[in-house]
PLY file of the C-alpha trace (Angstrom):
ply
format ascii 1.0
element vertex 104
property float x
property float y
property float z
element edge 103
property int vertex1
property int vertex2
end_header
128.45 101.05 113.59
129.07 98.67 110.62
128.37 99.90 107.03
125.10 98.56 105.67
125.34 96.07 102.79
123.16 96.66 99.72
121.85 94.46 96.83
123.28 95.31 93.22
119.87 96.94 92.38
120.10 99.23 95.47
123.81 100.00 95.65
123.58 103.74 94.72
121.77 106.58 96.38
119.78 107.24 93.13
118.71 103.56 93.08
117.37 103.61 96.56
115.66 107.04 96.06
113.93 105.48 92.92
112.91 102.41 94.82
111.24 104.53 97.48
109.65 106.83 94.88
107.85 103.69 93.34
106.92 102.41 96.79
105.43 105.55 97.85
103.68 106.07 94.55
102.15 102.67 94.77
101.04 103.22 98.30
99.43 106.63 97.59
97.66 105.30 94.61
95.92 102.97 97.18
95.09 105.96 99.08
97.81 105.28 101.74
99.18 108.36 103.49
103.02 108.50 104.12
103.74 110.43 107.12
106.59 112.85 107.21
108.10 110.71 110.04
108.03 107.82 107.81
109.69 109.69 105.02
112.37 110.89 107.34
113.17 107.34 108.48
113.36 106.04 104.88
115.65 108.96 104.04
118.18 107.31 106.24
117.98 104.50 103.80
118.29 106.47 100.78
121.57 108.13 102.38
122.90 104.64 102.86
122.88 104.89 106.66
120.73 101.57 107.24
119.32 98.81 105.15
115.68 98.89 103.72
114.89 96.13 106.39
116.23 98.34 109.19
114.31 101.41 107.99
111.16 99.33 107.70
111.34 98.01 111.01
111.96 101.36 112.58
108.98 102.79 110.40
106.50 100.13 111.49
107.43 100.84 115.26
105.84 104.32 114.97
102.39 102.69 114.47
100.78 100.75 117.33
99.52 97.34 116.41
95.74 96.91 116.58
94.30 95.25 119.80
92.98 91.69 119.38
89.34 91.42 120.12
88.36 88.58 122.40
86.64 85.73 120.42
83.01 84.95 121.59
83.36 86.83 124.91
79.54 86.60 125.61
78.46 83.17 126.83
75.00 83.83 125.28
76.22 84.35 121.84
75.35 81.55 119.52
75.53 80.73 115.90
72.29 81.73 114.02
72.19 78.48 112.24
72.53 75.23 114.42
75.22 72.96 113.06
73.22 69.81 112.34
70.77 71.43 109.89
73.79 73.08 108.14
75.41 69.73 107.94
72.06 68.05 106.42
71.87 71.00 104.01
75.50 70.52 102.88
75.02 66.70 102.58
71.88 67.29 100.45
73.59 69.75 98.28
76.61 67.36 97.80
74.33 64.59 96.83
72.59 66.66 94.26
75.82 67.75 92.66
77.58 64.42 92.86
75.15 61.54 93.51
76.75 58.28 94.92
75.31 56.23 91.82
77.34 58.16 89.38
80.68 57.37 91.49
80.34 53.44 91.14
0 1
1 2
2 3
3 4
4 5
5 6
6 7
7 8
8 9
9 10
10 11
11 12
12 13
13 14
14 15
15 16
16 17
17 18
18 19
19 20
20 21
21 22
22 23
23 24
24 25
25 26
26 27
27 28
28 29
29 30
30 31
31 32
32 33
33 34
34 35
35 36
36 37
37 38
38 39
39 40
40 41
41 42
42 43
43 44
44 45
45 46
46 47
47 48
48 49
49 50
50 51
51 52
52 53
53 54
54 55
55 56
56 57
57 58
58 59
59 60
60 61
61 62
62 63
63 64
64 65
65 66
66 67
67 68
68 69
69 70
70 71
71 72
72 73
73 74
74 75
75 76
76 77
77 78
78 79
79 80
80 81
81 82
82 83
83 84
84 85
85 86
86 87
87 88
88 89
89 90
90 91
91 92
92 93
93 94
94 95
95 96
96 97
97 98
98 99
99 100
100 101
101 102
102 103
């Protein structure tokens, strides 16, 4: 396996540890929970065993992606406001804000 290449600001283990401390603190300030498994993966980055990109990819693989919900699955589902009245209301609003007589 090839040795990972790091940027100057993440060249030392101490720098990488500081980067992750700030990152974890920012997430926790937003009420994120950093799982022990995630910390273990990022410790590989701190030790210089992988790049931050590789660690992030591995950490994200732990969590399943949300399933996409089908759009408008029900054939009976309709918009609450028909398109024509919406369009008329928007045109009326536009003419009140910017009458055509002021444009000429």
